C-alpha positions as CSV (number, residue, x, y, z in Angstrom):
1,A,14.0,6.4,-23.9
2,Q,16.6,3.8,-23.0
3,D,17.4,5.6,-19.7
4,R,13.7,5.7,-18.8
5,A,13.3,2.0,-19.6
6,R,16.3,1.2,-17.5
7,K,14.9,3.2,-14.5
8,L,11.5,1.5,-15.0
9,S,13.1,-1.9,-14.8
10,D,15.1,-1.1,-11.7
11,G,12.1,0.5,-10.0
12,G,9.9,-2.5,-10.9
13,V,12.3,-5.0,-9.3
14,V,12.7,-2.8,-6.2
15,A,8.9,-2.5,-5.9
16,L,8.3,-6.2,-6.3
17,G,11.0,-6.9,-3.7
18,A,9.8,-4.2,-1.3
19,L,6.3,-5.6,-1.1
20,P,7.1,-9.0,0.5
21,A,10.0,-7.4,2.5
22,G,7.5,-4.9,4.0
23,M,4.9,-7.6,4.6
24,Y,7.5,-9.7,6.5
25,L,8.6,-6.7,8.6
26,W,5.0,-5.8,9.3
27,S,4.2,-9.4,10.3
28,L,6.9,-9.3,13.0
29,G,4.7,-6.9,15.1
30,H,1.3,-8.3,14.1
31,Y,-0.4,-11.7,13.8
32,A,-0.1,-12.1,10.1
33,P,1.1,-15.6,9.2
34,Q,0.4,-15.3,5.5
35,A,2.3,-12.0,5.3
36,H,5.1,-13.6,7.3
37,E,5.3,-16.6,5.0
38,T,5.0,-14.4,1.9
39,G,8.1,-12.5,3.0
40,L,10.1,-15.7,3.8
41,L,9.2,-17.6,0.6
42,S,9.8,-14.5,-1.6
43,G,13.2,-14.2,-0.1
44,E,14.0,-17.8,-0.7
45,A,12.7,-17.8,-4.2
46,L,14.7,-14.7,-5.0
47,G,17.9,-16.1,-3.6
48,D,17.5,-19.4,-5.4
49,A,16.6,-17.7,-8.7
50,L,19.6,-15.4,-8.5
51,V,21.9,-18.3,-7.9
52,V,20.6,-20.3,-10.8
53,N,20.7,-17.2,-13.0
54,E,24.3,-16.5,-12.2
55,V,25.3,-20.1,-12.9
56,I,23.7,-19.9,-16.3
57,K,25.4,-16.5,-16.9
58,L,28.8,-18.0,-16.1
59,I,28.3,-20.7,-18.7
60,A,26.5,-18.7,-21.4
61,R,28.7,-15.6,-21.4
62,R,26.4,-13.9,-24.1
63,E,27.3,-10.5,-25.5
64,R,24.9,-7.7,-24.8
65,P,23.0,-6.0,-27.6
66,D,25.2,-2.9,-27.5
67,S,28.4,-4.9,-28.3
68,D,29.8,-6.4,-31.5
69,G,27.0,-5.0,-33.7
70,A,24.3,-6.7,-31.6
71,S,25.3,-10.1,-32.8
72,G,24.5,-11.7,-29.4
73,K,27.2,-14.4,-29.6
74,F,27.5,-16.9,-26.8
75,F,30.7,-17.8,-25.0
76,R,32.2,-14.3,-25.8
77,S,31.6,-11.8,-23.0
78,S,33.1,-11.8,-19.6
79,S,31.2,-13.9,-17.1
80,L,30.4,-10.7,-15.1
81,D,28.6,-9.0,-18.0
82,S,26.7,-11.8,-19.7
83,S,23.4,-10.9,-21.2
84,F,21.8,-14.3,-20.9
85,P,19.5,-14.7,-19.0
86,S,18.2,-11.4,-17.7
87,T,18.8,-11.0,-13.9
88,H,16.1,-8.4,-13.7
89,A,13.5,-10.6,-15.4
90,T,14.5,-13.6,-13.2
91,A,14.2,-11.6,-10.0
92,A,10.9,-10.0,-11.0
93,W,9.2,-13.2,-12.0
94,S,10.4,-15.2,-9.0
95,L,8.9,-12.6,-6.7
96,A,5.7,-12.3,-8.7
97,A,5.2,-16.0,-8.8
98,V,5.3,-16.3,-5.0
99,L,3.1,-13.2,-4.5
100,G,0.6,-14.5,-7.1
101,D,0.4,-17.9,-5.4
102,E,0.1,-16.6,-1.9
103,Y,-2.7,-14.2,-2.9
104,P,-4.3,-15.9,-5.9
105,G,-7.0,-13.4,-6.7
106,W,-7.2,-11.9,-10.2
107,L,-6.4,-8.4,-8.9
108,V,-3.1,-9.3,-7.1
109,R,-2.0,-11.6,-9.9
110,T,-2.7,-8.9,-12.5
111,A,-0.7,-6.4,-10.6
112,V,2.3,-8.5,-9.8
113,Y,2.5,-10.2,-13.2
114,G,1.9,-6.8,-14.9
115,A,4.8,-5.4,-12.9
116,A,7.0,-8.3,-13.8
117,T,6.1,-8.0,-17.5
118,G,6.9,-4.3,-17.3
119,V,10.4,-5.1,-15.9
120,T,10.9,-7.7,-18.7
121,V,9.8,-5.5,-21.6
122,S,11.8,-2.5,-20.3
123,R,15.0,-4.5,-20.3
124,V,14.7,-5.0,-24.0
125,L,13.6,-1.4,-24.6
126,A,16.6,-0.3,-22.6
127,D,18.8,-2.2,-25.0
128,Q,20.2,-4.3,-22.2
129,H,19.0,-7.7,-23.3
130,F,17.8,-9.6,-26.3
131,P,14.2,-10.9,-26.2
132,S,15.5,-14.5,-25.6
133,D,17.4,-13.2,-22.6
134,V,14.3,-11.9,-20.9
135,L,12.2,-14.8,-22.0
136,V,14.5,-17.4,-20.4
137,G,15.0,-15.2,-17.3
138,S,11.2,-14.8,-16.9
139,A,10.6,-18.5,-17.2
140,T,13.4,-19.3,-14.8
141,G,12.1,-16.9,-12.2
142,W,8.5,-18.0,-12.6
143,L,9.3,-21.7,-12.3
144,I,11.5,-21.3,-9.3
145,G,8.9,-19.0,-7.5
146,H,6.2,-21.6,-8.1
147,Y,8.4,-24.4,-7.0
148,I,9.3,-22.7,-3.7
149,F,5.7,-21.9,-3.0
150,N,4.5,-25.4,-3.7
151,A,7.4,-27.0,-1.7
152,H,7.2,-24.8,1.4
153,H,3.7,-23.2,1.6
154,N,2.0,-24.1,4.9
155,F,-1.5,-24.9,3.8
156,S,-2.6,-25.6,7.4
157,L,-2.2,-21.9,8.3
158,F,-5.4,-21.1,6.4
159,G,-7.7,-23.9,7.3
160,G,-6.5,-26.3,4.7
161,A,-5.1,-29.8,5.1
162,A,-1.7,-30.9,4.1
163,S,-0.4,-29.8,0.7
164,M,-2.5,-31.4,-2.1
165,P,-1.4,-30.8,-5.7
166,G,-5.0,-30.3,-6.9
167,D,-5.6,-27.5,-4.4
168,L,-2.7,-25.3,-5.4
169,G,-3.7,-21.8,-6.4
170,K,-7.4,-22.4,-6.1
171,P,-9.7,-20.0,-4.1
172,R,-10.8,-21.2,-0.7
173,T,-14.0,-23.2,-0.6
174,A,-16.8,-22.2,1.8
175,A,-15.7,-25.0,4.2
176,Q,-12.2,-23.7,4.2
177,K,-13.4,-20.2,4.9
178,A,-15.5,-21.4,7.8
179,A,-12.4,-23.3,9.2
180,V,-10.3,-20.2,8.9
181,A,-13.0,-18.2,10.8
182,R,-13.2,-20.9,13.5
183,N,-9.4,-20.8,13.9
184,A,-9.4,-17.0,14.1
185,E,-12.1,-17.1,16.9
186,A,-10.0,-19.7,18.8
187,L,-7.1,-17.2,19.0
């Protein structure tokens, strides 16, 4: 069961990473500004989240559940094998946050957040992390993914004005849809 959970978590992170990478590659040969941006912002969020995650790991040095009777003591393990926070959870949630913000419909968000949740839960089931490890990793990834999207999303690509905090993550209004249609006709 632990081996299956480990494979599930690895596969979930790969799938969440392959989606925006594929979108980016596809956008290079097609006019797809949202797919292009999704790939770029996902890569930035993933990179930033992994850097933050590794800095925390270097400081925390928490033992993994399979060592020292699962005591989970901090400042004990090697900095290369720290359990806190979960790198898989951080990566999955940073990617899911960008994908969910770029495509804010309920179906996409359910799929990407469901996949990230699967990665997170499977890390505990695989006996690789304590629940607090995946909780902090998930929150770190989610916050960084949202920050990257909010800081770098080009709202003008889709008929919107400059970035407005109240507009983040909301579905397009009828006026915005009409502006997008006009812009597409002009191309």
